[in-house]
A tleap script that builds the chain and sets N, CA, C and O, in Angstrom:
source leaprc.protein.ff14SB
mol = sequence {
  NLEU GLU GLU THR ARG ILE THR LEU ARG LEU
  PRO SER SER LEU LYS GLU LEU LEU THR GLU
  ALA ALA GLN ALA ALA GLY ASP SER LEU ASN
  ALA PHE VAL VAL ASP ALA LEU ARG THR GLN
  THR ARG SER VAL ARG ASN ALA GLY LYS THR
  ARG VAL ARG ALA THR ILE ASP CLEU
}
set mol.1.N position { -15.640 2.993 -2.735 }
set mol.1.CA position { -15.108 4.245 -3.259 }
set mol.1.C position { -15.118 5.270 -2.139 }
set mol.1.O position { -16.175 5.641 -1.631 }
set mol.2.N position { -13.946 5.718 -1.765 }
set mol.2.CA position { -13.837 6.738 -0.730 }
set mol.2.C position { -13.981 8.111 -1.373 }
set mol.2.O position { -13.380 8.385 -2.412 }
set mol.3.N position { -14.771 8.962 -0.757 }
set mol.3.CA position { -14.987 10.303 -1.287 }
set mol.3.C position { -14.409 11.341 -0.345 }
set mol.3.O position { -14.405 11.159 0.872 }
set mol.4.N position { -13.922 12.425 -0.918 }
set mol.4.CA position { -13.398 13.547 -0.169 }
set mol.4.C position { -14.068 14.807 -0.681 }
set mol.4.O position { -14.232 14.990 -1.887 }
set mol.5.N position { -14.448 15.665 0.234 }
set mol.5.CA position { -15.058 16.939 -0.158 }
set mol.5.C position { -13.993 18.011 -0.273 }
set mol.5.O position { -13.054 18.060 0.521 }
set mol.6.N position { -14.150 18.878 -1.282 }
set mol.6.CA position { -13.277 20.035 -1.412 }
set mol.6.C position { -14.139 21.270 -1.652 }
set mol.6.O position { -15.280 21.169 -2.102 }
set mol.7.N position { -13.584 22.417 -1.350 }
set mol.7.CA position { -14.234 23.680 -1.683 }
set mol.7.C position { -13.518 24.232 -2.903 }
set mol.7.O position { -12.295 24.373 -2.905 }
set mol.8.N position { -14.274 24.538 -3.924 }
set mol.8.CA position { -13.701 25.023 -5.170 }
set mol.8.C position { -14.234 26.422 -5.439 }
set mol.8.O position { -15.444 26.622 -5.545 }
set mol.9.N position { -13.332 27.387 -5.550 }
set mol.9.CA position { -13.737 28.755 -5.877 }
set mol.9.C position { -13.504 28.976 -7.362 }
set mol.9.O position { -12.401 28.755 -7.863 }
set mol.10.N position { -14.541 29.412 -8.064 }
set mol.10.CA position { -14.405 29.693 -9.476 }
set mol.10.C position { -15.337 30.830 -9.854 }
set mol.10.O position { -16.296 31.113 -9.135 }
set mol.11.N position { -15.068 31.481 -10.969 }
set mol.11.CA position { -15.936 32.582 -11.390 }
set mol.11.C position { -17.368 32.092 -11.603 }
set mol.11.O position { -17.591 30.986 -12.094 }
set mol.12.N position { -18.333 32.932 -11.226 }
set mol.12.CA position { -19.735 32.517 -11.371 }
set mol.12.C position { -20.093 32.249 -12.828 }
set mol.12.O position { -20.945 31.407 -13.108 }
set mol.13.N position { -19.453 32.954 -13.760 }
set mol.13.CA position { -19.732 32.698 -15.175 }
set mol.13.C position { -19.297 31.280 -15.571 }
set mol.13.O position { -19.963 30.627 -16.375 }
set mol.14.N position { -18.188 30.811 -15.010 }
set mol.14.CA position { -17.734 29.445 -15.286 }
set mol.14.C position { -18.681 28.432 -14.662 }
set mol.14.O position { -18.983 27.408 -15.276 }
set mol.15.N position { -19.150 28.701 -13.459 }
set mol.15.CA position { -20.110 27.793 -12.812 }
set mol.15.C position { -21.373 27.677 -13.661 }
set mol.15.O position { -21.923 26.587 -13.821 }
set mol.16.N position { -21.826 28.803 -14.201 }
set mol.16.CA position { -23.020 28.775 -15.054 }
set mol.16.C position { -22.777 27.913 -16.293 }
set mol.16.O position { -23.634 27.118 -16.678 }
set mol.17.N position { -21.609 28.073 -16.915 }
set mol.17.CA position { -21.285 27.255 -18.093 }
set mol.17.C position { -21.227 25.774 -17.748 }
set mol.17.O position { -21.733 24.935 -18.493 }
set mol.18.N position { -20.608 25.458 -16.614 }
set mol.18.CA position { -20.522 24.062 -16.181 }
set mol.18.C position { -21.902 23.486 -15.884 }
set mol.18.O position { -22.197 22.344 -16.237 }
set mol.19.N position { -22.741 24.284 -15.232 }
set mol.19.CA position { -24.097 23.839 -14.911 }
set mol.19.C position { -24.885 23.555 -16.183 }
set mol.19.O position { -25.573 22.539 -16.279 }
set mol.20.N position { -24.783 24.455 -17.161 }
set mol.20.CA position { -25.488 24.263 -18.433 }
set mol.20.C position { -24.971 23.024 -19.166 }
set mol.20.O position { -25.755 22.246 -19.710 }
set mol.21.N position { -23.654 22.847 -19.175 }
set mol.21.CA position { -23.070 21.686 -19.851 }
set mol.21.C position { -23.485 20.393 -19.161 }
set mol.21.O position { -23.770 19.396 -19.825 }
set mol.22.N position { -23.521 20.406 -17.837 }
set mol.22.CA position { -23.932 19.218 -17.083 }
set mol.22.C position { -25.384 18.871 -17.383 }
set mol.22.O position { -25.718 17.705 -17.591 }
set mol.23.N position { -26.243 19.880 -17.404 }
set mol.23.CA position { -27.654 19.641 -17.709 }
set mol.23.C position { -27.815 19.085 -19.116 }
set mol.23.O position { -28.601 18.163 -19.334 }
set mol.24.N position { -27.077 19.641 -20.071 }
set mol.24.CA position { -27.157 19.165 -21.459 }
set mol.24.C position { -26.701 17.710 -21.566 }
set mol.24.O position { -27.204 16.951 -22.394 }
set mol.25.N position { -25.740 17.332 -20.717 }
set mol.25.CA position { -25.235 15.952 -20.728 }
set mol.25.C position { -26.099 15.020 -19.889 }
set mol.25.O position { -25.895 13.806 -19.894 }
set mol.26.N position { -27.070 15.588 -19.165 }
set mol.26.CA position { -27.922 14.768 -18.307 }
set mol.26.C position { -27.251 14.364 -17.011 }
set mol.26.O position { -27.635 13.372 -16.391 }
set mol.27.N position { -26.246 15.127 -16.598 }
set mol.27.CA position { -25.496 14.824 -15.380 }
set mol.27.C position { -25.719 15.900 -14.326 }
set mol.27.O position { -26.167 17.007 -14.625 }
set mol.28.N position { -25.397 15.548 -13.093 }
set mol.28.CA position { -25.340 16.564 -12.049 }
set mol.28.C position { -24.066 17.372 -12.269 }
set mol.28.O position { -23.153 16.926 -12.963 }
set mol.29.N position { -24.010 18.547 -11.683 }
set mol.29.CA position { -22.806 19.363 -11.786 }
set mol.29.C position { -21.609 18.608 -11.224 }
set mol.29.O position { -20.531 18.613 -11.817 }
set mol.30.N position { -21.799 17.962 -10.087 }
set mol.30.CA position { -20.707 17.208 -9.466 }
set mol.30.C position { -20.210 16.092 -10.388 }
set mol.30.O position { -19.005 15.953 -10.596 }
set mol.31.N position { -21.119 15.305 -10.934 }
set mol.31.CA position { -20.723 14.202 -11.818 }
set mol.31.C position { -19.992 14.725 -13.050 }
set mol.31.O position { -19.017 14.127 -13.503 }
set mol.32.N position { -20.464 15.834 -13.582 }
set mol.32.CA position { -19.846 16.425 -14.766 }
set mol.32.C position { -18.419 16.876 -14.472 }
set mol.32.O position { -17.506 16.609 -15.252 }
set mol.33.N position { -18.231 17.557 -13.346 }
set mol.33.CA position { -16.902 18.051 -12.974 }
set mol.33.C position { -15.965 16.888 -12.660 }
set mol.33.O position { -14.805 16.904 -13.071 }
set mol.34.N position { -16.450 15.885 -11.938 }
set mol.34.CA position { -15.616 14.718 -11.620 }
set mol.34.C position { -15.173 14.027 -12.904 }
set mol.34.O position { -14.009 13.645 -13.029 }
set mol.35.N position { -16.083 13.863 -13.857 }
set mol.35.CA position { -15.730 13.225 -15.124 }
set mol.35.C position { -14.692 14.052 -15.879 }
set mol.35.O position { -13.744 13.498 -16.437 }
set mol.36.N position { -14.863 15.368 -15.898 }
set mol.36.CA position { -13.901 16.242 -16.578 }
set mol.36.C position { -12.522 16.149 -15.930 }
set mol.36.O position { -11.506 16.113 -16.624 }
set mol.37.N position { -12.489 16.112 -14.610 }
set mol.37.CA position { -11.210 16.000 -13.906 }
set mol.37.C position { -10.554 14.649 -14.162 }
set mol.37.O position { -9.338 14.573 -14.332 }
set mol.38.N position { -11.346 13.588 -14.190 }
set mol.38.CA position { -10.795 12.256 -14.500 }
set mol.38.C position { -10.193 12.233 -15.897 }
set mol.38.O position { -9.100 11.705 -16.105 }
set mol.39.N position { -10.912 12.808 -16.847 }
set mol.39.CA position { -10.432 12.846 -18.224 }
set mol.39.C position { -9.116 13.606 -18.311 }
set mol.39.O position { -8.179 13.150 -18.966 }
set mol.40.N position { -9.039 14.752 -17.662 }
set mol.40.CA position { -7.815 15.552 -17.689 }
set mol.40.C position { -6.651 14.832 -17.033 }
set mol.40.O position { -5.543 14.824 -17.570 }
set mol.41.N position { -6.888 14.229 -15.883 }
set mol.41.CA position { -5.783 13.569 -15.187 }
set mol.41.C position { -5.336 12.322 -15.936 }
set mol.41.O position { -4.162 11.958 -15.877 }
set mol.42.N position { -6.245 11.668 -16.635 }
set mol.42.CA position { -5.877 10.510 -17.452 }
set mol.42.C position { -4.935 10.942 -18.567 }
set mol.42.O position { -3.946 10.262 -18.843 }
set mol.43.N position { -5.236 12.074 -19.212 }
set mol.43.CA position { -4.380 12.527 -20.307 }
set mol.43.C position { -3.018 12.973 -19.789 }
set mol.43.O position { -2.010 12.787 -20.471 }
set mol.44.N position { -2.971 13.554 -18.604 }
set mol.44.CA position { -1.694 13.952 -18.011 }
set mol.44.C position { -0.892 12.714 -17.637 }
set mol.44.O position { 0.311 12.645 -17.890 }
set mol.45.N position { -1.555 11.745 -17.038 }
set mol.45.CA position { -0.889 10.508 -16.616 }
set mol.45.C position { -0.332 9.748 -17.813 }
set mol.45.O position { 0.716 9.108 -17.717 }
set mol.46.N position { -1.038 9.821 -18.941 }
set mol.46.CA position { -0.616 9.077 -20.126 }
set mol.46.C position { 0.295 9.882 -21.045 }
set mol.46.O position { 0.710 9.382 -22.090 }
set mol.47.N position { 0.614 11.118 -20.674 }
set mol.47.CA position { 1.472 11.950 -21.519 }
set mol.47.C position { 2.826 11.268 -21.688 }
set mol.47.O position { 3.413 10.763 -20.730 }
set mol.48.N position { 3.293 11.267 -22.898 }
set mol.48.CA position { 4.589 10.655 -23.161 }
set mol.48.C position { 4.515 9.175 -23.460 }
set mol.48.O position { 5.475 8.597 -23.967 }
set mol.49.N position { 3.393 8.555 -23.154 }
set mol.49.CA position { 3.230 7.133 -23.464 }
set mol.49.C position { 2.567 7.033 -24.834 }
set mol.49.O position { 1.541 7.668 -25.079 }
set mol.50.N position { 3.132 6.264 -25.695 }
set mol.50.CA position { 2.580 6.113 -27.033 }
set mol.50.C position { 2.228 4.655 -27.266 }
set mol.50.O position { 3.028 3.755 -27.008 }
set mol.51.N position { 1.045 4.444 -27.748 }
set mol.51.CA position { 0.617 3.090 -28.085 }
set mol.51.C position { 0.690 2.957 -29.604 }
set mol.51.O position { 0.157 3.789 -30.339 }
set mol.52.N position { 1.346 1.915 -30.054 }
set mol.52.CA position { 1.492 1.687 -31.485 }
set mol.52.C position { 0.710 0.440 -31.856 }
set mol.52.O position { 0.857 -0.616 -31.239 }
set mol.53.N position { -0.115 0.584 -32.866 }
set mol.53.CA position { -0.881 -0.559 -33.361 }
set mol.53.C position { -0.588 -0.661 -34.856 }
set mol.53.O position { -0.694 0.327 -35.583 }
set mol.54.N position { -0.224 -1.843 -35.305 }
set mol.54.CA position { 0.116 -2.022 -36.712 }
set mol.54.C position { -0.353 -3.383 -37.189 }
set mol.54.O position { -0.504 -4.321 -36.406 }
set mol.55.N position { -0.577 -3.465 -38.470 }
set mol.55.CA position { -0.923 -4.732 -39.106 }
set mol.55.C position { 0.188 -5.077 -40.082 }
set mol.55.O position { 0.623 -4.235 -40.867 }
set mol.56.N position { 0.637 -6.302 -40.028 }
set mol.56.CA position { 1.694 -6.748 -40.935 }
set mol.56.C position { 1.094 -7.796 -41.859 }
set mol.56.O position { 0.614 -8.838 -41.413 }
set mol.57.N position { 1.130 -7.503 -43.156 }
set mol.57.CA position { 0.651 -8.464 -44.151 }
set mol.57.C position { 1.787 -9.402 -44.516 }
set mol.57.O position { 2.877 -8.950 -44.866 }
set mol.58.N position { 1.541 -10.715 -44.436 }
set mol.58.CA position { 2.567 -11.700 -44.788 }
set mol.58.C position { 2.246 -12.359 -46.101 }
set mol.58.O position { 2.998 -13.218 -46.561 }
savepdb mol mol.pdb
quit
């Protein structure tokens, strides 16, 4: 897994909320943010794709 560092500027109030949420989840701030970004990009990538599941009784 290749990692890249970025600098992220955000309001300190948001950082505090993220830190609290990460602690509540038992994660580091970095792990929490990475997971949130993965979740968001997955939903964007899958936008417009619909999965249909059906059962047909014969």
